[in-house]
LOGULO-294147 format. One record per residue (C-alpha): residue number from 0; x, y, z. Coordinates in nm, 3 decimals. Example, Ala and Ser with C-alpha at 12.3 -4.5 7.8 and 13.67 -1.06 7.14 Angstrom:
{0,{1.230,-0.450,0.780}};
{1,{1.367,-0.106,0.714}};
REM end
This chain:
{0,{2.440,-0.717,2.103}};
{1,{2.185,-0.549,1.903}};
{2,{2.323,-0.248,1.698}};
{3,{2.218,0.106,1.768}};
{4,{2.098,0.251,1.425}};
{5,{2.157,0.616,1.362}};
{6,{1.847,0.813,1.235}};
{7,{1.784,1.157,1.080}};
{8,{1.595,1.410,1.314}};
{9,{1.468,1.641,1.064}};
{10,{1.164,1.529,0.878}};
{11,{1.163,1.686,0.542}};
{12,{0.807,1.732,0.403}};
{13,{0.686,1.780,0.074}};
{14,{0.401,2.065,0.046}};
{15,{0.132,1.792,0.032}};
{16,{0.235,1.701,0.390}};
{17,{0.217,1.946,0.683}};
{18,{0.529,1.956,0.911}};
{19,{0.458,1.806,1.245}};
{20,{0.655,1.826,1.574}};
{21,{0.720,1.482,1.624}};
{22,{0.967,1.297,1.831}};
{23,{1.329,1.370,1.833}};
{24,{1.602,1.113,1.848}};
{25,{1.761,1.064,2.207}};
{26,{2.108,1.178,2.220}};
{27,{2.154,1.358,1.889}};
{28,{2.218,1.708,2.029}};
{29,{2.352,1.866,1.727}};
{30,{2.083,1.720,1.512}};
{31,{2.312,1.595,1.210}};
{32,{2.143,1.250,1.212}};
{33,{2.460,1.081,1.355}};
{34,{2.545,1.007,1.727}};
{35,{2.884,1.068,1.791}};
{36,{3.104,1.193,2.097}};
{37,{3.036,1.553,1.948}};
{38,{2.675,1.519,2.111}};
{39,{2.812,1.437,2.420}};
{40,{3.057,1.735,2.408}};
{41,{2.758,1.955,2.334}};
{42,{2.571,1.837,2.622}};
{43,{2.868,1.885,2.847}};
{44,{2.911,2.241,2.746}};
{45,{2.556,2.328,2.778}};
{46,{2.578,2.199,3.154}};
{47,{2.847,2.435,3.238}};
{48,{2.694,2.751,3.050}};
{49,{2.958,2.738,2.738}};
{50,{2.678,2.653,2.487}};
{51,{2.316,2.722,2.437}};
{52,{2.091,2.448,2.274}};
{53,{1.761,2.500,2.110}};
{54,{1.433,2.310,2.220}};
{55,{1.482,1.988,2.031}};
{56,{1.842,1.970,2.103}};
{57,{1.751,1.982,2.480}};
{58,{1.516,1.720,2.436}};
{59,{1.775,1.506,2.265}};
{60,{2.059,1.593,2.521}};
{61,{1.852,1.496,2.817}};
{62,{1.934,1.137,2.785}};
{63,{1.847,1.043,3.121}};
{64,{1.493,1.231,3.074}};
{65,{1.525,1.400,3.437}};
{66,{1.427,1.769,3.269}};
{67,{1.810,1.878,3.278}};
{68,{2.111,1.860,3.085}};
{69,{2.413,1.766,3.301}};
{70,{2.730,1.611,3.270}};
{71,{2.540,1.263,3.368}};
{72,{2.381,1.319,3.003}};
{73,{2.708,1.358,2.853}};
{74,{2.847,1.071,2.983}};
{75,{2.550,0.859,2.895}};
{76,{2.556,0.967,2.523}};
{77,{2.922,0.877,2.516}};
{78,{2.882,0.525,2.674}};
{79,{2.602,0.469,2.394}};
{80,{2.829,0.601,2.115}};
{81,{3.081,0.311,2.204}};
{82,{2.822,0.061,2.295}};
{83,{2.842,0.066,2.662}};
{84,{2.486,0.174,2.735}};
{85,{2.148,0.170,2.588}};
{86,{1.905,0.477,2.644}};
{87,{1.625,0.387,2.896}};
{88,{1.263,0.471,2.867}};
{89,{0.939,0.349,3.028}};
{90,{0.767,0.259,2.695}};
{91,{0.893,-0.014,2.465}};
{92,{0.767,-0.167,2.157}};
{93,{0.900,-0.455,1.973}};
{94,{0.833,-0.527,1.601}};
{95,{0.946,-0.923,1.625}};
{96,{1.098,-1.054,1.312}};
{97,{0.827,-1.338,1.226}};
{98,{0.934,-1.347,0.842}};
{99,{0.631,-1.275,0.630}};
{100,{0.401,-1.237,0.931}};
{101,{0.361,-0.997,1.204}};
{102,{0.378,-0.978,1.578}};
{103,{0.429,-0.686,1.799}};
{104,{0.498,-0.675,2.182}};
{105,{0.415,-0.346,2.350}};
{106,{0.524,-0.279,2.708}};
{107,{0.469,0.011,2.941}};
{108,{0.614,-0.008,3.299}};
{109,{0.492,-0.358,3.424}};
{110,{0.230,-0.364,3.150}};
{111,{0.249,-0.581,2.844}};
{112,{0.044,-0.655,2.535}};
{113,{0.087,-0.868,2.244}};
{114,{-0.063,-0.773,1.899}};
{115,{-0.047,-1.095,1.678}};
{116,{0.178,-1.369,1.712}};
{117,{0.268,-1.469,1.328}};
{118,{0.228,-1.806,1.153}};
{119,{0.123,-2.117,1.354}};
{120,{0.493,-2.221,1.302}};
{121,{0.611,-1.862,1.454}};
{122,{0.410,-1.944,1.812}};
{123,{0.734,-2.096,1.966}};
{124,{0.954,-1.828,1.838}};
{125,{0.720,-1.547,1.981}};
{126,{0.697,-1.746,2.320}};
{127,{1.069,-1.759,2.347}};
{128,{1.111,-1.391,2.266}};
{129,{0.855,-1.297,2.533}};
{130,{1.048,-1.514,2.768}};
{131,{1.378,-1.375,2.703}};
{132,{1.212,-1.001,2.742}};
{133,{1.124,-1.117,3.100}};
{134,{0.754,-1.168,3.036}};
{135,{0.561,-1.370,3.285}};
{136,{0.201,-1.305,3.164}};
{137,{0.019,-1.077,2.911}};
{138,{-0.220,-0.833,3.033}};
{139,{-0.382,-0.783,2.655}};
{140,{-0.376,-0.974,2.368}};
{141,{-0.508,-0.833,2.029}};
{142,{-0.559,-1.022,1.749}};
{143,{-0.585,-0.783,1.467}};
{144,{-0.792,-1.009,1.212}};
{145,{-0.821,-1.383,1.133}};
{146,{-0.558,-1.445,0.864}};
{147,{-0.316,-1.721,0.983}};
{148,{0.007,-1.483,0.959}};
{149,{-0.123,-1.282,1.216}};
{150,{-0.326,-1.510,1.429}};
{151,{-0.178,-1.836,1.383}};
{152,{0.069,-1.823,1.645}};
{153,{-0.175,-1.692,1.906}};
{154,{-0.279,-2.023,2.038}};
{155,{0.075,-2.144,2.128}};
{156,{0.112,-1.797,2.314}};
{157,{-0.200,-1.815,2.499}};
{158,{-0.137,-2.167,2.610}};
{159,{0.196,-2.072,2.764}};
{160,{0.122,-1.740,2.908}};
{161,{-0.168,-1.635,3.109}};
{162,{-0.373,-1.332,2.979}};
{163,{-0.480,-1.130,3.284}};
{164,{-0.714,-0.868,3.171}};
{165,{-0.850,-0.893,2.799}};
{166,{-0.830,-1.033,2.430}};
{167,{-0.949,-0.833,2.156}};
{168,{-1.022,-0.950,1.808}};
{169,{-1.284,-0.824,1.529}};
{170,{-1.616,-0.955,1.498}};
{171,{-1.532,-1.120,1.158}};
{172,{-1.356,-1.460,1.191}};
{173,{-1.220,-1.729,0.979}};
{174,{-1.334,-2.093,0.967}};
{175,{-0.972,-2.238,0.999}};
{176,{-0.810,-2.480,1.197}};
{177,{-0.545,-2.199,1.330}};
{178,{-0.842,-1.976,1.428}};
{179,{-1.010,-2.217,1.620}};
{180,{-0.713,-2.296,1.813}};
{181,{-0.705,-1.934,1.903}};
{182,{-1.074,-1.935,2.013}};
{183,{-1.013,-2.261,2.203}};
{184,{-0.709,-2.101,2.384}};
{185,{-0.951,-1.805,2.493}};
{186,{-1.190,-2.050,2.619}};
{187,{-0.933,-2.236,2.812}};
{188,{-0.899,-1.910,2.979}};
{189,{-1.250,-1.806,3.044}};
{190,{-1.175,-1.536,2.804}};
{191,{-1.445,-1.418,2.555}};
{192,{-1.271,-1.203,2.295}};
{193,{-1.389,-0.848,2.279}};
{194,{-1.496,-0.673,1.985}};
{195,{-1.376,-0.319,2.051}};
{196,{-1.618,-0.016,1.983}};
{197,{-1.484,0.223,1.727}};
{198,{-1.327,0.515,1.878}};
{199,{-1.316,0.336,2.244}};
{200,{-1.002,0.367,2.476}};
{201,{-0.836,0.159,2.716}};
{202,{-0.549,0.276,2.975}};
{203,{-0.218,0.093,2.934}};
{204,{0.027,0.184,3.230}};
{205,{0.088,0.567,3.140}};
{206,{-0.043,0.500,2.783}};
{207,{-0.354,0.561,2.625}};
{208,{-0.483,0.326,2.338}};
{209,{-0.745,0.399,2.121}};
{210,{-0.929,0.180,1.869}};
{211,{-0.957,0.343,1.525}};
{212,{-1.056,0.023,1.336}};
{213,{-1.212,-0.161,1.171}};
{214,{-1.397,0.161,1.057}};
{215,{-1.583,-0.018,0.753}};
{216,{-1.932,-0.140,0.859}};
{217,{-2.018,-0.502,0.783}};
{218,{-1.702,-0.582,0.586}};
{219,{-1.646,-0.923,0.461}};
{220,{-1.275,-0.845,0.384}};
{221,{-1.063,-0.982,0.659}};
{222,{-0.787,-0.719,0.591}};
{223,{-1.005,-0.457,0.599}};
{224,{-1.174,-0.622,0.923}};
{225,{-0.827,-0.528,1.109}};
{226,{-0.825,-0.377,1.457}};
{227,{-0.629,-0.062,1.446}};
{228,{-0.453,0.078,1.743}};
{229,{-0.333,0.430,1.815}};
{230,{-0.097,0.412,2.121}};
{231,{0.004,0.758,2.281}};
{232,{0.270,0.782,2.528}};
{233,{0.332,1.133,2.654}};
{234,{0.444,1.324,2.362}};
{235,{0.499,1.013,2.132}};
{236,{0.267,0.809,1.923}};
{237,{0.243,0.487,1.730}};
{238,{-0.026,0.377,1.498}};
{239,{-0.044,-0.013,1.443}};
{240,{-0.264,-0.107,1.156}};
{241,{-0.258,-0.477,1.095}};
{242,{-0.353,-0.549,0.714}};
{243,{-0.609,-0.237,0.690}};
{244,{-0.630,-0.157,0.311}};
{245,{-0.714,0.143,0.138}};
{246,{-1.078,0.110,0.200}};
{247,{-1.025,0.093,0.568}};
{248,{-0.801,0.393,0.579}};
{249,{-1.052,0.595,0.396}};
{250,{-1.304,0.499,0.646}};
{251,{-1.103,0.603,0.934}};
{252,{-1.034,0.933,0.768}};
{253,{-1.417,0.975,0.716}};
{254,{-1.458,0.927,1.086}};
{255,{-1.255,1.234,1.191}};
{256,{-0.998,1.041,1.387}};
{257,{-0.668,1.208,1.486}};
{258,{-0.436,0.957,1.295}};
{259,{-0.127,1.153,1.345}};
{260,{0.191,0.957,1.493}};
{261,{0.558,0.950,1.519}};
{262,{0.572,0.585,1.426}};
{263,{0.373,0.389,1.160}};
{264,{0.352,0.022,1.137}};
{265,{0.279,-0.001,0.798}};
{266,{-0.032,-0.198,0.663}};
{267,{-0.028,-0.541,0.507}};
{268,{0.322,-0.567,0.514}};
{269,{0.414,-0.295,0.266}};
{270,{0.156,-0.398,-0.022}};
{271,{0.062,-0.136,-0.261}};
{272,{-0.321,-0.221,-0.141}};
{273,{-0.238,0.007,0.181}};
{274,{-0.067,0.308,0.290}};
{275,{-0.215,0.536,0.052}};
{276,{-0.114,0.897,-0.005}};
{277,{-0.425,1.051,0.153}};
{278,{-0.355,0.833,0.463}};
{279,{0.006,0.909,0.485}};
{280,{-0.095,1.283,0.456}};
{281,{-0.327,1.227,0.796}};
{282,{-0.065,1.009,0.957}};
{283,{0.246,1.232,0.881}};
{284,{0.492,0.968,1.044}};
{285,{0.855,1.050,1.093}};
{286,{0.941,0.680,1.126}};
{287,{0.789,0.354,0.959}};
{288,{0.838,-0.004,1.022}};
{289,{0.755,-0.279,0.775}};
{290,{0.701,-0.629,0.884}};
{291,{0.797,-0.873,0.604}};
{292,{1.002,-1.163,0.500}};
{293,{1.318,-1.190,0.290}};
{294,{1.237,-1.242,-0.055}};
{295,{0.889,-1.313,0.019}};
{296,{0.679,-1.431,-0.283}};
{297,{0.451,-1.127,-0.254}};
{298,{0.737,-0.880,-0.337}};
{299,{0.654,-0.696,-0.011}};
{300,{0.698,-0.428,0.062}};
{301,{0.594,-0.331,-0.302}};
{302,{0.784,-0.044,-0.481}};
{303,{0.472,0.190,-0.493}};
{304,{0.465,0.185,-0.108}};
{305,{0.852,0.267,-0.066}};
{306,{0.810,0.530,-0.308}};
{307,{0.511,0.711,-0.120}};
{308,{0.719,0.679,0.220}};
{309,{1.024,0.823,0.036}};
{310,{0.812,1.130,-0.120}};
{311,{0.685,1.181,0.252}};
{312,{1.035,1.174,0.387}};
{313,{0.970,0.876,0.606}};
{314,{1.274,0.693,0.783}};
{315,{1.190,0.318,0.728}};
{316,{1.298,-0.001,0.885}};
{317,{1.211,-0.332,0.785}};
{318,{1.214,-0.691,0.931}};
{319,{1.384,-0.837,0.630}};
{320,{1.655,-0.610,0.643}};
{321,{1.709,-0.526,1.017}};
{322,{1.549,-0.806,1.207}};
{323,{1.330,-0.743,1.511}};
{324,{1.318,-0.388,1.574}};
{325,{1.298,-0.230,1.917}};
{326,{1.175,0.134,1.954}};
{327,{1.201,0.308,2.306}};
{328,{1.038,0.626,2.396}};
{329,{1.096,0.822,2.729}};
{330,{0.781,1.039,2.658}};
{331,{0.974,1.308,2.441}};
{332,{1.217,1.135,2.223}};
{333,{1.278,0.777,2.056}};
{334,{1.566,0.547,2.036}};
{335,{1.569,0.277,1.764}};
{336,{1.761,-0.061,1.810}};
{337,{1.781,-0.356,1.561}};
{338,{1.896,-0.717,1.549}};
{339,{2.100,-0.653,1.223}};
{340,{2.375,-0.422,1.110}};
{341,{2.172,-0.245,0.823}};
{342,{2.116,0.117,0.756}};
{343,{1.780,0.246,0.777}};
{344,{1.606,0.359,0.453}};
{345,{1.664,0.728,0.502}};
{346,{1.552,0.947,0.202}};
{347,{1.732,1.221,0.044}};
{348,{1.611,1.587,0.103}};
{349,{1.367,1.681,-0.149}};
{350,{1.497,1.818,-0.456}};
{351,{1.449,2.205,-0.499}};
{352,{1.232,2.141,-0.838}};
{353,{0.899,1.952,-0.746}};
{354,{0.651,1.792,-0.962}};
{355,{0.273,1.825,-0.888}};
{356,{0.037,1.561,-1.007}};
{357,{-0.347,1.606,-1.070}};
{358,{-0.510,1.281,-0.916}};
{359,{-0.817,1.304,-1.164}};
{360,{-0.612,1.358,-1.486}};
{361,{-0.296,1.160,-1.396}};
{362,{-0.068,1.414,-1.535}};
{363,{0.228,1.593,-1.357}};
{364,{0.311,1.934,-1.392}};
{365,{0.594,2.187,-1.309}};
{366,{0.511,2.415,-1.043}};
{367,{0.511,2.699,-1.301}};
{368,{0.244,2.538,-1.508}};
{369,{-0.062,2.744,-1.597}};
{370,{-0.266,2.412,-1.575}};
{371,{-0.213,2.318,-1.211}};
{372,{-0.497,2.164,-1.046}};
{373,{-0.674,2.274,-0.751}};
{374,{-0.497,2.197,-0.446}};
{375,{-0.731,1.910,-0.325}};
{376,{-0.661,1.722,-0.643}};
{377,{-0.287,1.761,-0.614}};
{378,{-0.025,1.497,-0.529}};
{379,{0.353,1.626,-0.496}};
{380,{0.645,1.433,-0.653}};
{381,{1.012,1.468,-0.530}};
{382,{1.125,1.341,-0.883}};
{383,{1.005,1.285,-1.236}};
{384,{1.075,0.927,-1.207}};
{385,{0.839,0.889,-0.883}};
{386,{0.568,1.040,-1.073}};
{387,{0.606,0.836,-1.368}};
{388,{0.651,0.500,-1.130}};
{389,{0.297,0.608,-0.985}};
{390,{0.134,0.597,-1.329}};
{391,{0.147,0.992,-1.416}};
{392,{0.240,1.104,-1.752}};
{393,{0.383,1.459,-1.813}};
{394,{0.186,1.750,-1.883}};
{395,{0.192,1.849,-2.278}};
{396,{0.176,2.210,-2.208}};
{397,{0.497,2.269,-1.952}};
{398,{0.658,1.958,-2.082}};
{399,{0.824,1.861,-1.707}};
REM end
């Protein structure tokens, strides 16, 4: 049975990042980041007017999502604590563990969408996963880009499952056997891959899906040709980025898109070429998921990216540690379930003493320094070690 992973509600943000009202954790009524019988007691006390809960606690305690906190919620929370129950939600997204590759299953009600299917050898694994999830057909298939670790398994999936509505793929293709097999599988179902228009949207059950990438015009880089999706389900949102790199991230920002999301699918398996500070500032996620393989040859995720996520107080899950990661949303709150008994990467609260970097001079300063850069040239670091790891040198005046 998959283990429920406890996560922190509070999203501590450094001044670089604006605190956003994101999704809270189902069941955690006391907001301490730990799901225990105390949360069930709080829900029960509130139900009989012995306890007043604030807005976030009310959302968390309403485990059955009926807009009321009752004894039924207390029972549900308690059953979840002892492993007898899983929280329900109409929206579900599964980050399938396909090693050093990526595959994501999205479901909303009776609607299903598959985003990528890993390498060629992962096709059978993904098919088996869909079968065990009760999937009988796919409404949409998205090939984010033509690299094998995303597109390789799609032919097997499409040969096994009918696609009822549409296949999306970028206009930039690859002259490889695995991508040819994907296109042949589309032809066999009489489907022509759609190159989504930037900023266009489609309905997916009760969700809206917006295409935010590829935002670079006429790029010849397969990674930066990645289709980027923002999925919004009521008050919760998810940003899926494929292998989009920094150039693509900046292009999306230049387009003026609303990139904010509760959950970020980290670009390019956690490579340092993606997930820039500027991009993170726009997304402001509470949670991140990195799809990468155990002890992979690329060293993913790179330390630069995990440091950026830690600086931004992002709670991070990784398929190399947690296996397949499933997120359930009831429209207001999220629940995370994983294959493996492994704690999420939960950053420590920010230290009181912060360091301010100058993105032009690559120097970092104490907040009291007289040589602080203008706000638009600043980067904030939670620790001196992080600043140095990011290539910044201490200021000679304030000697941080």
